[in-house]
N, C-alpha and C positions, 0 to 999 in steps of 0.2 A: 711746489707748483707755481707756475707764474701768476703775476698780479691779475692778467687778463683772465686765466682761468678760474682764478678765486672769484672774481667779479661775476663770471658767467655762472659758476656753480651757485652762488648767493641768490642770483636772479633766477636761474633754474629752480631752484628750491622753493622761492616764494611764488613761482607759477605753479608748481606742483602743489603747493598748499592751497593755492586757490582754485585750482581744478579738483582737490579732492582726492589727490593721489594718496594711496595707502602707504603706510610706513611699518617696519617691523616692530611687534609687539616687544614691551620691555620686561626686563626682570623685575622681582619685586623689591623693594628697598631692604636692605638688612636691618634686622632689629637694631633699634636704638639702645644698647644695653649700658649707657653710661650717662653722666650729666652732660649737659650741652649736647654736642655732636661727636662724640667719641673721644673727649677728652675730661681730664678731672679738673675741678675748680680748684682755687687757690685755698690755702688752710684757712681754717675759720678766723683767726686773730685777724684784727682790723689791718687794712692795707698799710697804714701809716705806723705800724707797730712792727712792720716786716723790715729787715734789711734788704738791700738790693740781691744780695747772694740769695736769701731765703726766696725773695719773689722770682728770681731767675731759674729756680730749681723745679717749678711748676710741671713743666713739660718732662722732666726726667721721672719726676714721681709718676706722671699719668701714663707714661710708656712702659714703666716698670723697668728701666733701662739698667739699673745697677743689678736687679735680680737676673737678667737675661745674660748679662756679663758673668756673673758668678754662675751661671749654668753653662759657661762655655761657649755661648753665641756672641762672637765679637767681631766677626767678618773676617776670620782668619782664612788666608787662601785667597781672597778676593782683591782684585786691584782697581782702585778708584783713581780716575784722571781727573784733575781739578783745573779746569781752564778759566784763569783769571788773570792776577798780575803777578808779579815776583813775590816769593813767600821768605821769610826770615825763620830759618829753623832754629834760631837761638832760644826761642822762647821756651819757658819750663815744660810746658804742656806738650810739645813735640820731642822732649829728650827721650830717647830710648823707643821712639816709635819709627816705623818702617817709612819714612817720607823721603823721597826722592826727586828734589828739583831736576826737572829733566831737559827741558829746552825752552826757548823762546822763540816767538814768532817775529822778532824784530831785527832780523840778520840785515835787512835791507837798511836800516837805520845806523848800524854800526860806524859807517863813515862820519855821519854827523856827530853821534854821541859818545863814540869811543865803545870799548867792549862792553858787552850786554851780557848779563848772566841771570838765570831764572831763581838764584838764591843770593839775597842781598840783606844788609843790615836793616834793622827795624825803622821804619819811617812812615810817613804819610802815604808812601807809595806803595808799600808793601803790607801796611796792617790789615787790610780787608782780606786779602788772600790768607794772610796768617791766621786770622780768626776763623776764616771757613776752614782751614786745615785742622785747627784746633777742634771745631765743631764736629769733623768727619771722624779724627783719629786720635783726639787728645787724650792724654793719660790720667787727667783729672787732678794733676799736681800743679800748683802755681802759686801765686802770691796772694791769694784770697785768704778769707778766714781759716786759720789753723793749717795753712799750707795748701788748701783746696785751689783747683784750678778747672779749667774747661774740660768737661768729660765729653769725649767725642762719642757719637753714636756707633761707630765702628773701630775701635781702638785696636783691634787685631788685623785690620785691612793694610794693604799697602797703598800709599798715596803717591801717585806721581803727579808733579806740579808743571804746568806750560804757562810761561808769562805771554801774554797777548799784548802787552802794551810795554812801551819803553822803560827801562829800569833806572835810568840815571837821571833824567830830567826832573826838577823838583814838582813841575806841574804835569808829571806824565799821567798821573792819575785821572787826569781831564781828557785823556785822549786816548780810548780804551782799544782802536782799531789800529794798531800800528802797520799792520801789512795786510789789509782784507783779501787782497788778491790770493795770498799765500795760504789762506785758512783750509782751503780743501786739502791741500798737501799735508797741513799739520794734522787734520783729521785723520787721514791715512797713517800718518806717523804714530798717532795715539793708539790706534788699532794694532799696528805692528809692534809696540811696545807692550801689548798684551792687556790693556785695558778692558775690564768687564763692564764698568759704569762710568759714565762721562758726566761731570757735574759742572755747570756753568751758571755761575751766579751774577751774571754782569750782562749788560746790554751789548749787542753786536749788529752792526749794520751789514747784514750778509743779503746774498742774491738768491736767485731761485735755482741756478743752473747747476753749475759744477760743485758748490757747496751742497746742495741737497742730494746730488748722487754720491758725493763722499759720505754723507750720513747714510745715505741708502746702503752704501757698501759695508758701513760698519754695522748697520741695523741686520742685515743678511748674515753677518758673521756672529750675530749674538750679543751686540754691544748695546746696552741701555743708555739713554740720554735723559738727563733731568735739568730743567733750568728754572730759574726763579721767574716769575711773572711779572716782576717790577713792582714799583711803588707809586705809581701814579694816582691811585685812588679809585673810587668807585666809578668815576666818570671817564676813566681811561681804560684801554684795552692793554692785553698783554704786549711788552715790548719786544721787538726783534731781540733774538732770533726765534720768535714765536711765530714767524712766518714760515719756518721750516717744519715740514710734515714729518712725524716721528718723535718729535721731542716730548717728552713728559712735562706738562706745564703745571708749576705748583704754586697755589697762592696761598695766603696767610690766615691762620685764625688765632683768636684769643683764647684765655682760659676757660670761657664758657662755649666754646666750639662756634663763635661767630666770625663772619669774616671781619678782617681788621679794616681800618678807615682806609689804610694805604694800599690796600690789595685792590687790583683792577677787576674789571669785569669782561667776560668773554665777548668777542664780536658776534658770534651766533645767539640769536635772541631767544631760543628756546628748544627744548629736547626735539620736539617733531622736526625742525629744521637740520639740527644737529646730526641727525640720523641719515641725512641726505648728502652730507658734505663730508671731505676729508678735513682733518683736524688742525687747523692753524689758527693762531690768535685765540685759543679757547682754553680755558682752565679746566685741568683734568682732575686734580686732587688738591686738597687742603692739609696743611700741616702747621704745627706751632709756630707764630710769627711775630710774636709780640713778648718783651721781657725776657728775653733768652740771654742766658749769661754766654757770652762767647769771647770775651776779653778784647782788648783794644789797646790803643796808643794815648795816654794821657800825659801831658807835661814831658813828652819825649822819651818816655819809658812804658814797657809793657806792664798792663793792668789786668790781672785776670778778672777782677770784680767789677765787670762793665755789663750793663743790660744792653742788648740789641734789640731792635725791632726791624721786620721788613722780610720780604720773600727771599733774600740770598740765604737766611738762616733755615727757612721754610725748605727749601730745595736741598740744602746739605742735609737736614734731618731724613727727608726721603731718601736722598741718594745713600746715607748711610743705613736707612731699613732696609733698602734694596740689597745692600750687602750682607746684613745679618740673614737676610732670606735666602740668598744664594748659598751661604755657608750652612744653614739649616735643611736646605732643600737641594742637595747637590745634583741630583739626578733630573731636577727640573730645568726646562728650557727658559731663557730670558722672557719669551713671549707668556709663558705659563706664569712667571713671576710677575709680568705687568697685568696680566689677567686678575690674579689673585690680590694684587694691591687695588685694583679698581673695582672688583665684584664685591671686596669686603670693605670698603670704604663706607663710613658711618654717615647716615643722614636721617631727618626726620622721618618717621613712619608715614607712608601714604604719599611721599613726595615723588615726583618722577626721579628716574635714575639718574637724571643730570639737570643742573641748572646752570645758567649763564655765571652767576655770583659765585658758586662753590663747586662748580664741576660735579664729579660723581660724588663727593663727599669728603669727610675727614678721614684722614688715613689711620688705620688700627694695626698698631703692632701686634696685639693680642691676636686677632683673627690671621693674620698673616704669617705668624710664627706657630700657629697651631693647626691651621688647615694645609692639608698637602696639595700643593699648586698642580700636581699632576692629574688631577681631575678636570683641568681646564683645557682648551684647544692650544695646539702649537702653531698660533696663528697671530700675526702682529696685531694687537687688539685695537688701537687706536689711530692706525694710519687711515682707516674709515672708522667715523666715531661709532656706527651702529653694531661693529664687530663686538663691542664692549659686552653687550647684552645677547649676544648670540652664542648658543653651544655648538653649533656648526658652520661657523662664518666661512665665507668665500675668502682665499688669499688675497691680499690687496696686490696690486701692481706696484712693485718697488723696483723701479730702473736703476741700475748701476752707471749707466753712461748716457750722456747728453748725444743729442743727435747733430748731424753735420752742421746746424745752425747755431749750436750752444744751447739748444733748449731741450727741456725733458720731452722724451718721447711720448706719443700717444698710447694709452693703453691698449692692448690687444682686444680683438672682439671676445665677448663672454665665451667662455668655453674653451677658449686657447690657452696655451701655456703663458704663464708669467714670469717674471724675473724673480720671484719669490722663490726660494729653496722650498721642496715639499715638506710636508709636516713629518715629523718623525714619532709623533705621538697620535693614537686614534682619538677623534673628538668624542667625548661622551654623549650620552643620550641626552636630550632636553631635561634640564632640572632647573629648580629654583624659580619656576614660574617663567622661565624664558621661551622663546617661541621662535621658529623660522620664520623668514619673510613670507609674507602672503604671496600666492602665486597669481600673476595677473596675465591672461592670456595675450597673445599678439593682437595688437590693434585696440586693447583696452586701456582705458584711463580711469583710475578710481572705481572699476568695477563696471563701467558701463560697455555696451556691446559694440560701440564704434563712436568715432568723433567726426561730425559733419565737417564739411571743408570750410565753412564759416567760421565754426569753432577754432579750428586750426589756425587760420589766418588771423583771427583775433588773438588767439595764444601768442603767435608769433610777434605780433606788434606789441603786445603786452611785454613779453620777454625782452625786446628791446628798449622799452621804455624803462622797466625797471633796472635792465643792465646799466643804462646811462645813468639813473638815479643813484644806483648802488656805486657806481664808479666815482660819482661826484662826493657820497658820503664817504667812501674810501680815502679820497684825497683830502677831505677837509676835516675828517674826523679826528679825535684825539690823538696827539702827536705821540710817537714810540721815542721815548728819551734813549740817547745812546749812553748816558752816564748812569750806572748802576753802582757806583762805588759808594759808600757811606759818606756822611759829612764828617768832619773832624770832631771827636767826642768832646762834650762840654759837660761841666759839673752839673750832677743832677740836683734837681730841688728836694730838700729833706736828706734821708739817708743814704750812704753809700757812695762811691767815689764819682761815678758818671754814667750817662746813657749814651747810646750810640743808635744809628739807624742805618740799617743794610738792605 
């Protein structure tokens, strides 16, 4: 959606709240069945007695990842597209894995930099993508203790990589938007290549028109998008491309289920407002994002035993989880898988379904791999945030083309056909405490029988004032960093070879 529409929708939501407009009822929070918020704590041994390798395995143990792989749930038959930088397939974790460096978005730079390739030697330019590839599909074999390496969430999946920035310039990792104008075409290419899940662990400066409808076309074909929220901290909002509706935005949690210090906070201030807006710049779900063994480059060589922290790893974990879910539940649609992910997220008992700091909660491998998602509606759940809590949601308007002016078209009147493909699964009856939106008769606002003209005029003036204020806030609020690539790893204090931030 456009920046102007986003601003007006925020202002409209604030006016609605001031006038007492009703909002859809919410589902009850899932029971908190484990320590923290859906994750296990570190081993009982004092932290200073643990090696970095042991520290970095906490999320593997919490998700029971090895047991799931042993049961045959590895993401087999699922294709993940990793949109980041060039990858180095030479590292031990990727040997024998189905990793396919596919394309680069930098053809326009070829005359300046020479031949460009999505598969390159290991370097400061390629290590972040290589690390994310290992975290997605790594075989668990490397140069860590006793030959151990990074274990990917979905080692049986096919991984296609797409380089979004220059692969030869030594400073290329500081310029992630090699050819922004070509990104819509790249999204179409990724879909044509058979991607089921698209993972973007970096910042991208993307617009609202052609890029959004390219994403919409993919969503309407059943492709799921997962992005990292960024590492700007609690006083920042999720970085672009979080301005794109339909992206699952992932924040980071620690071993106790708390949001990490670097994880951003949603733009929308509360659940009541979130139900009235489409979902941009808002956290949807949380996943492990601190002290993750993901490998990196130290002293010019690949080192498996490196701790990373940041939402890059969080988004890779969720993308891998979706691959496991898609294999486990082959008859479920992508919409139903996303519903399951968000409906089964863990949060504190009694809390609202969504909060600006932690979204719908911490992702649960246990719940999503044991609960049949076919019970959920086949409707995109968070294109409109309120859909997540509804058992009979109205399919959102997901246009696949811009209008003659290059803008997103206006949604059709309520009750007319939308651009969203019809559901192929019947929605279940209301369960889990969810409810349909309250019915408000024509002319009613918040249940009143009518609005006097004076109130309407006052509301219009208030809307204009709030719109202006919100516009100023959006222009001057926390910056969206373009760069999401990790810093160069440095030796860690104490045991282990190093730490990294992604």
